[in-house]
N, C-alpha and C positions, 0 to 999 in steps of 0.2 A: 653244292660246290665240292664238298669233301670227296665225293666219288667221281668227280670230273664228268658230269653229264651221264653218270651211270656206268662208265667204263670200268670202275672198280668193282662193280657188281657182276661182271662177266665171270664165267667159271674158270677156275685155275689161273694161276699167275696174274693176279690183279695188277701188280706193279708193272708188269710188261704191257698189259692192256692200257693202263693209265699213261705210261710213257709214249706208247704209239698214238694214243688219242690226243696227246699234247702237240704232236708234230704238225698237223694241218694249221693249227692256230699260229704256231711259230713261223711256219712257211708264209702264211698270209701277212703277218706283221713284217717279216723279212722283205717280202716283195713290195709291200705297199707303204711302208713307213721307214724308219731309221733304226739303227742299233739302240739309240737313246730310248725310243718308244718300247722296244723289246726289253731293255733294262728296267724301265719304269713298270712295265707289265709284270716282269718277274718279281720285282719288289712288292707290287700290289698283291700278286698271287701268294707270295710268301706271307704277307701280313694277314690276308684273308684266310690262308691255309692254317695259320696258328689258331685262329678263332674257329674255323670250320672243323678242324681236326679235334679240338677240345670238345666241341659239342657232340660230334659223331662218336668219339671215343667214350664219352659218358653214356651214350645210348647203347653201344655195342659191348663195352668193357674190353679188357685186355690192354697190353702195352701199346701196340701199334696194329690196330685191326686192319686186315687185308683190304677191305673195300675203300679205305682212305688212300686215295692216290693223288691228291692235290700236291703232295710233296714231290711226287714224280714229275708233275707238270713244271713246278718251279725248278727242279733239278735238270730236266731236259732243256728248258729255256736257258738256264745259266750255262749249261754245257755248250750250247750253240753260240752264246754271246761273244766270246773272244774271236771265234772264226768269222762271225758276221762283222765285227768291228775291224779286224785286221785284214780280212779278205772280203770286202762287201759284195763283190760280184761273183765270188767263187762258190759259196755254199749251194751245192746242187743236191739232187736227191741222193746221190751216193755219199756225199758228205753228211747228210742227215742220217743215213743208214749207219755210217761209221760212228757218228755221235751217239746214236741210239745204242749200238753195241757197247761202246766204251762206258756210257752211263750205266747201263744195266749191269755190266761187270763190276764197276765201282760201287754201285748201290747194293749189289748182292754180297760182294766181298767185304765191303765197309773198311777200307784201309784207315789206319789211325790218322787223325782223331775222330773220324766218322764213327768208328766202333765205340769210342769213348762217349760220344754224344748219344749214341743209341742206347748205351747201358746206363748212363748216369742222369740223363735228362728225361723228365716225364712230361706228359701232356702234349699239347700242340707244338710247343717249341722243340721238344725232343723229336717228335715225329717229323717236323720240317727240317730241323738243323742237320741231322745226319745225311739227308739227301743233298742239302746245299754243300756240305763238305765233300761228299762223293762227287758232286758236280764240278767242284773246283779241280779235282784230280782228272776227271774225264774231259773237262774243258782244256786243261793243259795238255792232255794226251792228244786231243783233237788238233790243237794248235801245232804241236810237234809233228803230227802226221802231215798236216797241210804244208808245213815248212819243208819237211823232208821230201815230200812228193813234188815240191816246186810249184805249188799252186799259186 
């Protein structure tokens, strides 16, 4: 689970691969269920992610090993959640693309307090929480984008 079906094991930019690999699952949940199911799935992935990241981190060593991308899954889904809640019929492939770009920017740049969580928290909670905080920023950005474009 930590590598999200092996996407974190792909060469170079594992976080980007993990983020991309999370999107078909979010799309499926979006089309076939409700925002509440996506929110619940995001919470479950977050909790499983803490456990899985702890285990995989012990195996690989390091603060936040690249192959661990379950944090990107939770972050991508949380980024999409406000858009799916506020504009349930709107999120299309382009919206998912914008969400992906915004999340990757926020995940890489780690605006405060994501940077603080990244530096101060260790283990699975630290690996997961900085991406959740980045997702709050990217989710707000996506919502503003959709409101601005009149979607």
